[in-house]
C-alpha angles and dihedrals in degrees: 000000000000123000122226120238100227115117141140116233133193126182132175126213088217118053112251092236127178119286136190139180123266115208088345092284111061119065109215123196129217107259122236115261104224116197131192119242118190091169145354094284092053088046091053090044089055091047095052102045101051111278119155095204141354133217123211143161134235126246087228087072136237090119129112094230104063091160094061121095092246126177134283115233090245091057093058098078089060093042094050097044090054090046095048091044087062096043093253128129130226122213124194119216111228086161105136132094111265126218123220098254091054095059091096094051088046096054090049090053095047088051095051096045093048090051093048092054106254107176096222145337128232114221137187103173116080088215094052088053091051092048093048094050091046092048097043115014093190103045106109117244124208115194104230125227085251086073089066101238103188107142144022087257094056087048091055088068091046090055090052086057091056098260113163092183136020126210104218124226113266090233094075126109124223088253092054092046088054091050089050089048091056093049100049140045091205114113111252126219119197132188110241102174143024141040119351125214112223089213124064108266109253091023100069113108096165098109092041094048097045102036112003092252108126123216086201085063098048095261101107112164092202096234087164088075093058124098120257135187119226117235113190119182089346095305128107113243117218109229099167110217093352103105109127090081095169103039114104126202118253121274119250112173096167094118091052097054094108091054091044089051091047092049086061100248105171097199134030109207125201119206120225123100088146095050131095127269088244087059091051093047093049099046095039094051091049093050091043091059095044094050091048093048089047092053090053090046091243098111120157135182121254114280116232090254093049089051091048091055092052094046091050094060092055132330138152082182125296123263133160087244111212092333094100093043126267119323100162098184093053095043094056112023090168103212096107144010102190136081109287107176116195130343105238109162150307136280117252097183145314123255115182108294093349134081120211106216146171109228127200091184127039121259131191140192111289097034120124123229139182126209116219110257145133105282092190090060091045090247096124112110122198130168145145120264115249097188140348117223132200115197089340093308122113112250120222093200141046110290137197132180121052109350142142123244117211118212136187112290114281094003099118103030098094094031123119101253133157143159115288094020112153120249121212126191106226101172144027117190093192092054090045091053091048092052094046087054089065095064107020097071117098089222111078118244097197112054136180110252114236123206111196135187114194117201111197117169120168109256095016127095113261119252135188127202112211124195136169132198093246097056109271105138127168144134128239114204121195128209091225114107109202119230122208111282118251095192118353115034118197114277137196092236094049092051091048088055096047101039092040093063093107099135111148090029128094091239131091128192106236101169140358133196126196134210106191129174126181101003095283120203115227114191116221089238089058093046090050091050090050090050092053091048094053093050091049094049094047091052093046092049099043097045098041110131115247114250095236129178118249128188110246094211130058105275099194088053092051095047093046092048088054089054092047089054090057090044092054092050095054112081103144092088091059093075098028110108116240115272125221118211122185130202114215127193101190136041092240089054089051093050089055094046100050089059089055097076099246124160099237140341134219123207126209108176133177087229117048092192084075089066092086092060090041089056090049093052097049092045088054088056095039092238119144112244129198123191119227118232124215115270091235132046121196135179113286094026097100088106089069091061092045089051093051092047089058091063091066097216120174091258146318135267096224118206103174140039092254093056090051090051093047096045090049094051092048096044093242113156103241135195118201116237131218090265090073086075100224109180103150136039091247088064093042091053094052092054091044091050085051088063106263119149089224141323130244115239113251117257087229089077118096119210093274095044091047090052091047091053091047093052092051101056140039114285092233088066100064140066122187127207104219097175130033151122096248112242099235112174116024105189146180084204110094116213093187089061095040095052111017103040137058088222132091104218145358094290092066109015098101089226105266089176088075092058108034140058111220135193131179111218115212129211093272095049103259114142113218118200120240121211132179121207128210087270088061089243118138131231122194111206123202109256094224117066119234119218130195097187093126095058095049093090092053091049092047087058088056089053098249105153108172118082130172138206118196124203133207122230094249095051109134120231094247092049091049091051095047093044095051093042089052094056093038088057089046095054092043091052095244092120135020128240092252093051092051089044092057092045094053092047093051094048103036110105095207102029141264131238138186087228115173087357096065109138111254104166140339102315093208098050092095093061 
């Protein structure tokens, strides 16, 4: 029997989702559960354990997890078909900064993923967002957490770029998330589980500064997980076993699921594109259950066994992160930086190849354990249990209490073991096997529920109305006209049996209604044909590619051409002498600098109440002065902008989107700082069109990339920092409070940052300077200065005229005068870049490096 092709269909861009009422007035929708997928196995684990969507990167680049397996472009059609068949979504991460020479490849990638049917792209770079919107106007854009979304004001800028969703910074509390939700209509995505970066995403330059591996390019070297020593007022501080001073515990927000739902969060995001598929399966299944229970108002906290399972997949110790507000001591205990697992007991003594132990939780043969120890000193022991003995007798089942653990011969004899040593279970093979079973089977575990209504009237063609929970709705009409049954009329039970034979598909029949008239007869062959047609139609509708608009011309060529046209019309910079700008961090530095004949000064003080005096000093010497804003702006901090505005400086050095919005509304001249992450001319143009005087080149640019950027835009648009101590970590976490105060946050810390000079000493002996700002956020500056003196000549040939020198708070007067004079001479042509470099290296008490501006090839070869 043939089936007709007539049907009605309805699909929604947004999943229907479950809803419930809050306080009888507000309807809350179930949040999307968004899982990481570093490879195919992880994607399958997410699908089979209840995720609503996955996010993943491409092997071709542009994603912030370059070390993950990632996906090739030609794999995406199969991946997206499987996701969409199941009613899930797939988001591609294009969340890195992009350099000028990468724009052609970026456009090619955007065109491909838009055509393939990717549901959204995550972006960090302003230029990438602009290009995506121009290439594919209806490809959804999500603003990555790398874009430092910390307030409704910062979200305004993301909205202007076309973002339809923003991923909030992980440093926000529930209270702040609620405030942001009230101030914007843009859907909010929040991380709920996984590793925490101690630095704000998009504002961490540590890997770039120390090794040329940019976190903003997906190459983070995880320097936050290394051990550091605390140096306070030039004296080392004894901290005992606390040495991982910048390594946070992992985020676990399971217990806050109801509050996050009520705060209106649209998507719960799990971190972990570098994690195993077992981790994805484990964490997703628990959060799926938690969300479902919360929506049914039956939420319960994790049981001890559920928590143990989650910790075994990966845990540095669980914490609520910043969601419950700042508790710096809880966030960073500092005793470890590696996966720990579950605390199960203590060592009693070692005997040969066995450990006598006291266990609070059962262990068995095959389990993996780790003994507490100083990993940095190579004193941490880990191994797999070969046998468990009770009173000398091998145990056949998991055991707790006083037992002996057998290890491979010779394994523990030279290990650092002592009585009372903590024991952590790091692996459970049985749990791993059980988790793998959820996604290794050919038959799907997670299926799309089908609701069918069969209409069978004698003498009228059969029709079946098909509905799914996520909005697919159509009718299948059969050519078969049922006759009156002679012996076996159609029954509901028989139709459930026949139409429910959906094994091997992602669909499951959950309920069936019948509308019979006249005791119709439906042959098995007809029922089977209807079933096949239902599956075919479902697959066809749910995997249909979107009919998206695509720009016919090359977008990046057009955008760059428009910038070149502006560039060719600007000639006044060619004859303008180079300008030296100096950033000062104390009033004393400012007094010295304004006497050195610099073109302007920027001030970035620990106490903004000193800005009034700073403006007075600059005015007295007729030197233009710009006040630096904080790099982060959170709800409730608008008073800082208003206080700065009252000082009536010549302008601001703006460091975040909110500051740009405020300055523009208030008519305050503004210069964009490095934290805006300008790495390509398309980004620069957007900021310039928004009214900035110029932009500071990103510190992620090496020498060649900086020269390339300078050659691609008008010289008036760009300012280059040629001497600085690179700001590595920029953190909500306060080391001063955590280690030098009995308090837990800024409300009770006593502000040790006002009284002490602090450095963190790394493993190779370099002491990095720690500063706190007025928002109590910490910045760790590289202890070795970076000089770009040798690239200045090349930049001047490209008509760059604005150069900056940045000072640290502890710079001495003679050092300041020598430094400023050296760069004044360089810009005036009295000394060469190599001469200035040699002088700085000779006189700098700590050292100076070329850093990211190390010469690699002829910098003008690209022109």
